[in-house]
C-alpha positions as CSV (number, residue, x, y, z in Angstrom):
1,M,-0.2,0.2,0.1
2,K,1.3,3.2,-0.9
3,R,-0.2,4.8,2.5
4,T,0.2,4.0,5.9
5,N,-3.6,5.5,7.2
6,Y,-6.8,6.8,6.3
7,C,-6.5,10.6,6.1
8,G,-9.7,10.4,8.4
9,D,-7.8,8.2,11.1
10,I,-5.1,10.8,11.9
11,T,-5.7,11.3,15.3
12,A,-3.4,12.6,18.5
13,E,-3.1,9.3,19.2
14,L,-0.1,9.0,16.2
15,L,1.6,12.2,17.4
16,G,5.1,12.2,16.5
17,T,5.2,9.2,14.0
18,K,5.7,9.6,10.3
19,Q,2.5,8.4,7.9
20,T,2.1,8.5,4.1
21,L,-1.3,9.7,3.1
22,C,-3.0,9.6,-0.4
23,G,-6.1,11.3,-1.3
24,W,-7.9,14.1,-3.0
25,V,-7.2,18.0,-2.4
26,N,-10.4,19.1,-0.7
27,S,-9.0,22.8,-0.2
28,Y,-6.0,24.8,0.0
29,R,-4.9,27.7,1.7
30,N,-1.9,29.8,1.2
31,H,-1.1,31.5,4.6
32,G,1.9,33.8,4.6
33,G,4.0,31.6,2.2
34,V,2.7,28.3,4.6
35,L,0.6,26.1,2.7
36,F,-2.5,24.3,4.1
37,I,-4.2,21.4,2.3
38,N,-7.2,19.5,3.8
39,L,-6.4,16.1,2.1
40,R,-9.5,13.3,1.9
41,D,-10.4,10.1,1.6
42,R,-13.3,7.9,2.1
43,A,-12.4,8.3,5.8
44,G,-12.5,12.0,6.2
45,E,-9.8,14.7,5.9
46,C,-6.7,15.7,7.4
47,Q,-4.8,18.5,7.4
48,V,-1.0,19.0,5.4
49,V,1.3,21.8,6.5
50,I,4.1,22.3,3.5
51,E,6.4,25.1,4.8
52,P,8.3,27.4,1.7
53,S,11.4,25.5,2.5
54,S,10.1,22.5,1.3
55,P,12.2,21.3,-2.1
56,F,8.4,20.5,-3.1
57,F,6.8,23.8,-2.5
58,K,6.4,25.0,-5.7
59,E,4.6,21.5,-7.0
60,A,2.2,21.7,-4.0
61,S,1.4,25.1,-4.7
62,A,-0.1,24.3,-7.9
63,V,-2.5,21.7,-7.0
64,R,-6.3,22.5,-7.0
65,N,-9.3,20.8,-5.8
66,E,-9.5,17.2,-6.6
67,Y,-6.2,16.4,-7.5
68,V,-4.9,13.3,-6.4
69,V,-1.9,13.4,-4.1
70,E,0.3,11.7,-1.8
71,V,2.1,13.1,1.0
72,T,4.4,11.8,3.9
73,G,5.1,13.5,6.9
74,T,4.9,13.9,10.7
75,V,2.1,14.0,12.8
76,Q,2.1,16.8,14.9
77,R,-0.5,19.1,17.2
78,R,-1.7,22.0,15.9
79,I,-1.1,25.4,17.7
80,E,-3.3,26.6,20.1
81,G,-6.4,28.3,18.6
82,A,-6.0,26.6,15.6
83,V,-7.6,23.4,16.6
84,N,-10.6,22.3,14.6
85,K,-13.4,20.8,17.1
86,H,-15.6,20.1,14.1
87,M,-13.2,17.4,12.2
88,K,-12.2,14.1,13.9
89,T,-8.3,15.3,12.8
90,G,-8.8,18.5,14.0
91,E,-6.3,18.6,16.7
92,I,-3.3,17.7,14.7
93,E,-1.8,18.0,11.5
94,V,0.8,16.6,9.0
95,V,3.9,18.5,8.2
96,A,4.9,17.4,4.6
97,E,8.7,16.0,4.3
98,D,7.6,14.4,0.8
99,F,5.0,15.4,-1.5
100,K,3.8,14.0,-5.2
101,V,1.0,14.9,-7.4
102,L,-0.6,11.5,-8.7
103,N,-3.1,12.9,-11.1
104,T,-4.4,16.2,-11.8
105,C,-8.0,17.2,-12.3
106,V,-10.0,19.4,-14.8
107,P,-12.5,21.9,-13.8
108,L,-15.4,20.2,-12.5
109,P,-19.1,20.9,-13.0
110,F,-19.6,21.2,-9.2
111,D,-18.0,21.5,-5.7
112,V,-17.5,17.7,-4.7
113,D,-18.4,19.1,-1.0
114,K,-21.4,20.6,-2.3
115,S,-22.7,18.1,-5.1
116,R,-25.9,17.7,-3.1
117,G,-27.1,21.2,-4.2
118,A,-26.3,20.4,-7.8
119,S,-29.7,19.0,-9.9
120,E,-30.3,15.4,-9.9
121,E,-29.4,15.0,-13.7
122,I,-26.2,16.5,-13.6
123,R,-25.2,14.7,-10.2
124,L,-26.1,11.4,-11.7
125,K,-24.3,12.4,-14.7
126,Y,-21.2,12.6,-12.5
127,R,-21.9,10.2,-10.6
128,Y,-18.5,9.6,-10.0
129,L,-17.9,12.7,-8.5
130,D,-20.8,13.0,-6.8
131,L,-20.4,9.9,-4.7
132,R,-17.1,11.4,-3.5
133,N,-19.3,13.7,-1.3
134,P,-18.6,12.4,2.5
135,K,-22.4,12.1,3.0
136,M,-23.1,9.8,-0.2
137,F,-20.0,7.4,0.6
138,A,-21.6,7.6,4.5
139,N,-24.5,6.2,2.6
140,L,-22.8,3.5,0.7
141,L,-20.9,2.2,3.8
142,L,-24.5,2.0,5.6
143,R,-26.1,-0.2,2.9
144,H,-22.9,-2.4,3.1
145,R,-22.8,-2.7,6.8
146,I,-26.9,-3.4,6.7
147,A,-26.2,-6.3,4.2
148,Q,-23.5,-8.0,6.3
149,A,-25.7,-7.7,9.3
150,A,-28.3,-9.4,7.4
151,R,-26.1,-11.6,6.0
152,R,-24.6,-12.8,9.6
153,Y,-28.3,-12.9,11.4
154,L,-29.4,-15.4,8.7
155,D,-26.7,-17.3,8.7
156,G,-27.1,-17.3,12.4
157,Q,-30.6,-18.7,11.7
158,G,-29.9,-21.7,9.6
159,F,-30.9,-19.8,6.3
160,I,-28.5,-20.7,3.0
161,E,-27.5,-18.1,0.4
162,V,-28.7,-19.2,-2.7
163,E,-28.4,-17.4,-6.4
164,T,-31.3,-17.5,-8.4
165,P,-31.6,-16.9,-12.3
166,V,-31.5,-13.5,-13.7
167,L,-32.5,-14.7,-17.1
168,T,-35.8,-16.6,-16.6
169,R,-39.0,-16.9,-18.2
170,S,-41.9,-14.2,-18.4
171,T,-44.5,-14.5,-15.9
172,P,-47.5,-11.9,-14.7
173,E,-46.6,-10.7,-11.1
174,G,-48.1,-7.1,-11.5
175,A,-45.7,-5.2,-13.5
176,R,-44.3,-5.5,-17.1
177,D,-41.5,-8.0,-17.5
178,Y,-38.3,-6.3,-19.0
179,L,-37.4,-9.3,-22.0
180,V,-34.1,-10.0,-22.9
181,P,-34.2,-11.2,-26.8
182,S,-32.3,-14.7,-27.6
183,R,-29.5,-14.9,-29.8
184,V,-29.8,-18.4,-30.5
185,H,-33.4,-19.0,-30.2
186,H,-34.8,-16.3,-32.3
187,G,-38.2,-15.1,-31.4
188,Q,-38.0,-16.1,-28.2
189,F,-37.0,-14.3,-25.1
190,Y,-36.0,-14.3,-21.3
191,A,-37.4,-11.9,-18.8
192,L,-35.5,-10.5,-15.7
193,P,-37.4,-11.3,-13.0
194,Q,-39.7,-9.2,-11.2
195,S,-38.6,-11.2,-7.7
196,P,-37.2,-14.6,-7.2
197,Q,-40.9,-16.0,-6.0
198,M,-41.1,-19.4,-7.6
199,F,-37.5,-20.1,-7.6
200,K,-37.8,-19.5,-4.1
201,Q,-41.0,-21.6,-3.4
202,T,-39.3,-24.2,-6.0
203,L,-36.0,-23.9,-3.5
204,M,-38.6,-25.0,-0.7
205,A,-39.9,-28.2,-2.5
206,S,-36.2,-29.3,-3.1
207,G,-35.4,-29.4,1.0
208,I,-33.6,-26.4,1.3
209,D,-35.8,-25.6,4.0
210,R,-34.3,-21.9,4.6
211,Y,-33.2,-19.7,1.7
212,F,-32.1,-16.2,1.7
213,Q,-30.7,-14.0,-1.1
214,L,-30.0,-10.2,-1.6
215,A,-31.5,-10.5,-4.7
216,R,-31.7,-7.9,-7.6
217,C,-35.5,-7.4,-9.0
218,F,-36.6,-5.6,-12.3
219,R,-40.3,-4.2,-13.3
220,D,-40.9,-2.1,-15.9
221,E,-43.4,0.0,-14.4
222,D,-44.8,3.3,-14.7
223,L,-42.5,5.1,-12.4
224,R,-43.0,7.4,-9.7
225,A,-40.9,10.0,-8.4
226,D,-38.8,7.4,-5.8
227,R,-39.1,4.2,-7.8
228,Q,-36.5,2.3,-9.5
229,P,-36.7,0.0,-12.8
230,E,-34.4,-2.2,-10.7
231,H,-34.1,-2.6,-6.5
232,T,-32.3,-4.8,-3.9
233,Q,-34.5,-6.7,-1.5
234,I,-33.1,-8.9,1.2
235,D,-35.2,-11.9,-0.1
236,M,-36.2,-15.1,1.9
237,E,-38.3,-18.2,2.1
238,M,-38.6,-20.8,4.7
239,S,-40.6,-24.3,5.5
240,F,-42.8,-25.7,8.0
241,V,-44.0,-22.1,9.4
242,T,-46.8,-20.2,10.3
243,I,-47.0,-16.0,10.0
244,D,-45.8,-15.5,13.8
245,D,-42.6,-17.6,12.5
246,I,-41.8,-15.5,9.9
247,H,-42.4,-12.3,11.8
248,H,-40.6,-13.4,14.7
249,I,-37.6,-13.7,12.3
250,V,-38.1,-10.8,10.7
251,E,-38.2,-8.8,13.8
252,G,-34.7,-10.2,14.8
253,L,-33.6,-9.1,11.6
254,M,-34.9,-5.7,11.7
255,K,-33.2,-5.4,15.8
256,E,-29.7,-6.6,14.2
257,I,-30.1,-4.1,11.0
258,F,-31.1,-1.1,13.4
259,K,-28.0,-1.7,15.9
260,T,-25.5,-1.9,13.1
261,A,-26.8,1.8,12.6
262,G,-26.7,2.6,16.5
263,K,-30.6,2.2,17.0
264,E,-32.6,0.1,19.4
265,L,-36.0,-1.5,18.5
266,Q,-38.7,-2.4,20.7
267,T,-40.2,-5.7,19.6
268,P,-42.7,-7.3,19.2
269,F,-44.3,-5.2,16.8
270,I,-47.8,-4.2,16.8
271,K,-50.2,-6.0,14.2
272,L,-53.0,-4.4,12.2
273,P,-55.6,-6.2,10.3
274,F,-55.7,-4.5,6.7
275,S,-59.6,-4.1,7.2
276,E,-58.2,-2.1,10.8
277,A,-55.9,0.0,9.1
278,M,-58.1,1.1,6.2
279,E,-60.8,2.2,8.8
280,K,-58.4,4.2,11.4
281,Y,-55.6,5.9,8.9
282,G,-57.2,5.0,5.2
283,S,-53.9,3.4,4.2
284,D,-52.4,-0.2,4.3
285,K,-49.2,1.9,5.0
286,P,-50.0,3.9,7.7
287,D,-47.6,6.4,9.1
288,L,-48.2,5.4,13.2
289,R,-45.9,8.3,14.7
290,Y,-48.8,9.8,14.7
291,S,-52.0,9.1,16.4
292,L,-54.4,10.9,14.4
293,E,-57.3,8.7,13.1
294,L,-60.2,8.6,10.6
295,K,-63.6,8.5,12.5
296,N,-66.6,6.5,10.8
297,A,-69.2,9.7,10.9
298,S,-71.6,7.7,9.2
299,N,-74.2,7.3,12.4
300,V,-73.7,10.7,13.1
301,F,-75.2,11.4,9.8
302,A,-77.4,8.5,9.7
303,H,-81.0,10.9,9.4
304,T,-79.0,13.9,8.1
305,G,-81.0,16.3,5.5
306,F,-77.8,16.9,3.6
307,K,-78.9,15.4,0.6
308,V,-75.0,14.2,-0.6
309,F,-74.5,12.5,2.6
310,A,-78.0,10.9,2.7
311,D,-77.5,9.5,-0.9
312,V,-73.9,8.2,0.0
313,L,-75.3,6.4,3.1
314,A,-78.4,5.1,1.0
315,A,-76.1,3.7,-1.2
316,K,-74.4,1.4,1.3
317,G,-71.0,4.1,1.2
318,A,-69.5,5.8,4.2
319,I,-68.7,8.9,6.0
320,Y,-65.5,9.5,7.8
321,A,-64.4,12.6,9.7
322,L,-60.8,13.8,10.7
323,R,-59.6,16.4,12.8
324,G,-57.3,19.3,11.8
325,E,-55.0,20.5,14.4
326,K,-54.8,23.9,14.3
327,G,-57.0,24.2,11.2
328,A,-59.2,26.6,11.9
329,A,-56.3,29.1,11.1
330,Y,-56.0,27.8,7.4
331,S,-56.7,30.1,4.7
332,R,-59.4,29.6,2.2
333,G,-56.6,28.8,-0.2
334,Q,-55.1,26.1,1.8
335,M,-58.5,24.3,2.0
336,D,-58.8,24.5,-1.4
337,K,-55.5,23.0,-1.8
338,L,-56.6,20.3,0.7
339,T,-59.7,19.8,-1.5
340,E,-57.7,19.3,-4.8
341,L,-55.8,16.6,-3.0
342,V,-58.4,14.4,-2.1
343,K,-60.3,15.0,-5.6
344,K,-57.1,14.0,-6.9
345,N,-57.2,10.5,-4.8
346,G,-60.7,9.7,-6.0
347,A,-63.1,12.1,-3.8
348,K,-65.9,14.7,-5.4
349,G,-65.5,16.9,-2.9
350,L,-64.4,17.8,0.9
351,V,-66.6,19.2,3.3
352,W,-64.7,21.4,5.8
353,L,-65.8,23.0,9.3
354,K,-63.9,25.3,12.0
355,V,-64.4,25.4,15.6
356,K,-64.2,28.7,16.7
357,D,-65.5,30.1,20.6
358,G,-67.1,26.7,21.1
359,N,-69.2,27.0,17.3
360,V,-68.8,25.2,14.4
361,E,-69.0,27.4,11.4
362,G,-67.9,27.0,7.5
363,P,-69.6,27.5,4.4
364,S,-71.1,23.7,4.7
365,A,-72.3,24.4,8.5
366,K,-75.6,25.6,7.2
367,F,-76.5,22.2,5.9
368,F,-76.4,20.2,8.9
369,T,-78.2,20.6,12.5
370,P,-76.7,22.1,15.5
371,E,-77.0,18.1,17.0
372,E,-75.2,17.3,13.8
373,L,-72.7,19.7,14.0
374,T,-71.4,19.3,17.8
375,A,-71.6,15.0,17.5
376,V,-68.9,15.1,14.5
377,K,-66.8,17.7,16.5
378,N,-66.9,15.4,19.4
379,L,-66.1,12.3,17.4
380,V,-63.1,13.8,16.1
381,G,-62.0,15.6,19.4
382,A,-61.9,18.8,17.9
383,Q,-60.8,21.7,20.1
384,D,-61.0,25.3,19.8
385,G,-58.6,26.6,16.6
386,D,-59.1,23.2,15.3
387,A,-60.9,22.3,11.5
388,V,-63.0,18.9,11.3
389,F,-62.5,17.8,7.5
390,I,-65.6,15.2,6.4
391,G,-65.3,13.0,3.2
392,S,-68.0,10.6,1.8
393,D,-68.4,8.2,-1.2
394,A,-70.6,5.6,-2.0
395,N,-67.6,3.3,-2.5
396,V,-66.4,2.5,1.1
397,R,-62.7,2.0,0.1
398,T,-62.6,4.7,-1.9
399,C,-63.7,6.9,0.7
400,Q,-61.1,5.6,3.0
401,N,-58.1,6.0,0.2
402,F,-59.2,9.7,-0.1
403,M,-59.5,10.7,3.5
404,G,-56.3,8.5,4.3
405,A,-54.3,10.4,1.8
406,L,-55.8,13.6,3.6
407,R,-54.2,12.5,6.8
408,K,-50.7,11.6,5.5
409,E,-51.2,15.7,4.5
410,L,-52.0,16.6,7.8
411,V,-49.6,14.7,10.3
412,K,-46.8,16.6,8.4
413,E,-48.0,19.7,10.6
414,L,-47.9,17.6,14.1
415,P,-44.8,16.6,16.3
416,Q,-44.0,13.1,15.6
417,E,-44.9,11.1,18.8
418,K,-42.2,8.6,18.2
419,E,-38.8,8.0,15.9
420,W,-39.6,4.5,14.7
421,A,-43.0,3.1,14.2
422,F,-43.2,-0.3,12.6
423,A,-46.4,-2.2,12.4
424,W,-47.4,-5.6,10.3
425,I,-50.1,-5.1,8.5
426,T,-52.0,-9.0,7.9
427,N,-55.0,-10.3,6.4
428,F,-55.1,-8.0,2.8
429,P,-57.7,-9.4,0.7
430,L,-56.8,-12.3,-1.9
431,L,-57.8,-11.0,-5.0
432,E,-59.5,-7.3,-6.2
433,F,-61.7,-7.1,-9.0
434,I,-60.7,-5.8,-12.4
435,P,-63.9,-4.2,-14.1
436,E,-62.1,-3.3,-17.8
437,E,-60.5,-6.7,-18.0
438,N,-63.8,-8.6,-16.1
439,R,-61.3,-11.0,-14.1
440,W,-59.9,-11.0,-10.4
441,D,-56.2,-10.2,-10.2
442,A,-54.1,-10.7,-6.9
443,A,-54.1,-8.3,-4.4
444,H,-50.8,-8.6,-3.8
445,N,-49.1,-12.0,-4.8
446,P,-50.7,-14.8,-7.2
447,F,-49.2,-17.6,-4.7
448,T,-50.4,-16.3,-1.5
449,A,-52.6,-19.1,0.3
450,P,-56.0,-17.8,1.5
451,V,-57.2,-17.4,4.8
452,E,-58.8,-21.8,5.5
453,E,-61.7,-20.8,6.8
454,D,-62.2,-18.5,3.6
455,L,-61.4,-21.0,1.4
456,P,-65.3,-22.4,0.3
457,N,-65.9,-18.9,-0.9
458,L,-63.2,-18.7,-3.2
459,E,-65.3,-19.0,-6.5
460,K,-68.9,-17.7,-5.2
461,D,-67.7,-14.6,-3.2
462,P,-63.6,-14.5,-4.3
463,G,-63.7,-10.5,-2.8
464,S,-64.6,-11.7,0.6
465,V,-61.3,-14.3,0.8
466,R,-58.8,-12.9,3.3
467,S,-55.0,-14.3,2.4
468,Y,-52.1,-15.0,4.3
469,Q,-50.3,-11.6,2.9
470,F,-48.8,-9.5,5.3
471,D,-46.6,-6.5,5.1
472,L,-44.2,-4.8,7.2
473,V,-44.6,-0.9,7.2
474,L,-42.3,1.7,9.0
475,N,-43.1,5.4,9.5
476,G,-45.8,5.1,6.7
477,N,-42.9,3.3,4.2
478,E,-43.9,-0.3,3.0
479,L,-40.4,-2.3,4.1
480,A,-41.3,-5.6,3.0
481,S,-44.3,-7.5,1.7
482,G,-44.7,-11.9,2.0
483,S,-47.2,-14.3,3.0
484,V,-47.6,-18.0,3.8
485,R,-47.9,-19.6,0.2
486,N,-50.1,-22.5,-1.6
487,C,-48.3,-25.5,-1.3
488,H,-51.4,-27.6,-2.9
489,R,-51.6,-27.4,-7.0
490,D,-55.2,-27.5,-6.7
491,V,-55.6,-24.7,-4.6
492,Q,-53.0,-22.7,-6.7
493,E,-54.8,-23.6,-10.2
494,R,-58.3,-22.5,-8.7
495,I,-56.7,-19.1,-7.9
496,L,-55.0,-18.6,-11.2
497,A,-58.4,-19.9,-12.8
498,L,-60.1,-16.7,-11.2
499,M,-57.1,-14.4,-12.7
500,K,-58.5,-15.7,-16.3
501,H,-56.0,-18.3,-16.8
502,S,-56.4,-21.8,-18.4
503,K,-54.8,-24.7,-16.8
504,E,-52.8,-25.2,-19.9
505,E,-51.9,-21.3,-19.7
506,S,-51.3,-21.7,-16.1
507,A,-49.1,-25.2,-17.2
508,R,-46.9,-23.0,-19.5
509,R,-46.3,-20.0,-17.3
510,F,-46.0,-21.5,-14.1
511,G,-45.2,-25.1,-15.0
512,M,-42.2,-25.3,-12.9
513,L,-43.6,-24.0,-9.7
514,L,-47.0,-26.1,-10.2
515,N,-45.3,-29.5,-10.5
516,A,-43.2,-28.9,-7.7
517,L,-46.2,-28.2,-5.7
518,E,-47.7,-31.4,-6.2
519,A,-44.5,-33.3,-5.8
520,G,-44.4,-33.0,-1.8
521,A,-43.8,-29.4,-1.4
522,P,-43.9,-28.4,2.2
523,P,-46.2,-25.8,3.6
524,H,-43.9,-22.6,3.8
525,G,-43.8,-18.6,3.4
526,G,-41.4,-15.9,3.0
527,I,-41.0,-11.8,2.6
528,G,-38.9,-9.8,0.8
529,L,-37.2,-6.8,2.4
530,G,-36.4,-3.7,0.7
531,L,-33.0,-3.0,1.3
532,D,-32.8,0.2,-0.7
533,R,-35.6,1.8,1.7
534,I,-34.5,0.1,4.7
535,T,-30.8,2.1,4.1
536,A,-32.3,5.3,3.1
537,L,-34.7,5.6,6.0
538,L,-31.9,4.7,8.1
539,A,-29.6,7.3,6.6
540,G,-32.3,10.1,6.8
541,E,-32.7,10.2,3.2
542,E,-36.1,10.9,1.2
543,S,-35.2,9.0,-1.8
544,I,-33.9,5.6,-2.4
545,R,-31.5,6.8,-5.4
546,E,-29.5,8.4,-2.7
547,V,-28.6,5.0,-1.1
548,I,-27.6,3.2,-4.7
549,A,-24.4,3.5,-6.1
550,F,-25.4,4.1,-10.0
551,P,-29.7,4.9,-10.1
552,K,-31.3,6.0,-13.0
553,T,-34.1,9.0,-13.1
554,A,-37.6,9.0,-12.5
555,Q,-37.7,8.4,-16.2
556,A,-36.1,5.2,-15.7
557,V,-32.8,6.9,-17.7
558,C,-28.9,6.6,-16.6
559,P,-27.4,10.0,-17.2
560,L,-24.1,8.5,-16.7
561,T,-24.0,5.7,-19.2
562,E,-26.5,7.3,-21.2
563,S,-28.6,4.4,-21.4
564,P,-31.2,3.2,-22.9
565,N,-29.6,3.9,-26.0
566,T,-29.5,2.3,-29.7
567,V,-27.5,-0.8,-30.8
568,D,-25.6,-1.4,-33.8
569,E,-27.6,-2.6,-36.7
570,Q,-25.6,-6.0,-36.7
571,Q,-26.7,-6.8,-33.1
572,L,-30.2,-6.7,-34.0
573,T,-29.6,-8.6,-37.0
574,D,-27.7,-11.4,-34.8
575,L,-30.6,-11.4,-32.7
576,G,-33.6,-11.4,-35.5
577,I,-35.1,-8.0,-34.5
578,T,-36.3,-5.5,-37.0
579,L,-37.3,-2.4,-35.5
580,L,-40.5,-0.8,-36.6
581,K,-40.0,3.2,-37.7
582,E,-42.2,5.5,-36.3
583,D,-45.2,6.8,-37.9
């Protein structure tokens, strides 16, 4: 090694020793002929002093930010008044006895230590510079430590790390597949896996018993602001387990992961049935750092003269109310923005009231009796200075969804009641109906087992069937999704039939798994935890792009490699592909 230590590890314990450091020039200053260079590497910075009498002073004076240099010198204590208490190495400096420029640097598009202030497009185009930023390196180091903690823990729990194929076959799992054309078999395609789902279930049928993998997953879906076309999940599957067994393993894993980041977790996590989560919070991934709850106000308005609410109740819909703390101070413009928010999430409108001096008032107050106004105020626990928001819809789930979106916005103004709020959301519906396709589809995973007592209703009332599907939620984010799986081929085929897959099509698409299920497959279940999301939350980042070394933009573009891009005509010919010209 050229160096004896990292720059950030030179402390007072090394006073008087000779050290060789290598790194990037983070800053340079000439004070009365004495040159000071802050040298940076992944461990931090160290101040290097170069005296005017040094034979390399002229060479050192020519360096600029991001030059790569090697310095050998003696560690000495800084003079009184020059100590930097904000630096790990702030008590010492290295007096240079030898100095070499290993590489120069052209003018850069941004300062490395200010890279996070640059536009995302520029940061990703010059990602090799952005990653020199200490915060970005800290994020990647945290990700590495989380991954290693997961491996150690799962190995200790008897799990075996098994790699599953990246080139596989196309299967419908909720998003479009990325397809890879075969050069050898013209007209045929591999697909990149949306998850290792069928392979890990097949491993259970193979007697592996406990599998895990840090799996790459690919989904060609319409991207939102914080989605990536490829992501990494801590994937696991285990045989002869119940839901409680899976939860226990995962809670232990999360404790180990959080310990890596210096955080202590209390287990077990709370369990919240899907129906209760929607009823109280209007979301299947509620942010439980806040105790604010939706209140079902249907009984309050059971005999209302307000036609909108009366029609909703006649259609067996629902009315929900929500307290807006200090909302009486909201301007009309703020109320209009909240109304637009719920409309974007399916509402036709929003009723809002303000509580002032014990009275409930607002543009809609005239439509309600004094008794109704008092009852709804008491229902949500509104105090003077608060607002009351009321939403209604003939479709109960629609009303829960848009009121949940409103809750998510309102809690931004509330103080957090806890730092980390984990919850297991359980008993999701097995299936959901797709009207435009006149078929049922898996609400989460097509291989999830139905709750046994609901199995008789599978064909006659599919929408009522609960599943052994569960999610792990943290601070309003879905961290993981898992389930106990079907281990019987006939049940799996019944579910696929409701999704309009014939027996022949099911055998063609899922034959590998279906055959394994009827060959003595054990009861089994598993889960996939989002490594990117866990790391982002622990790093205090809002976007998972900040914890991925080379992410794509929200449009699934990589500015660094300029991909996706065109390929040579010969490559297309080899693959038997002809591109259609755009009209």
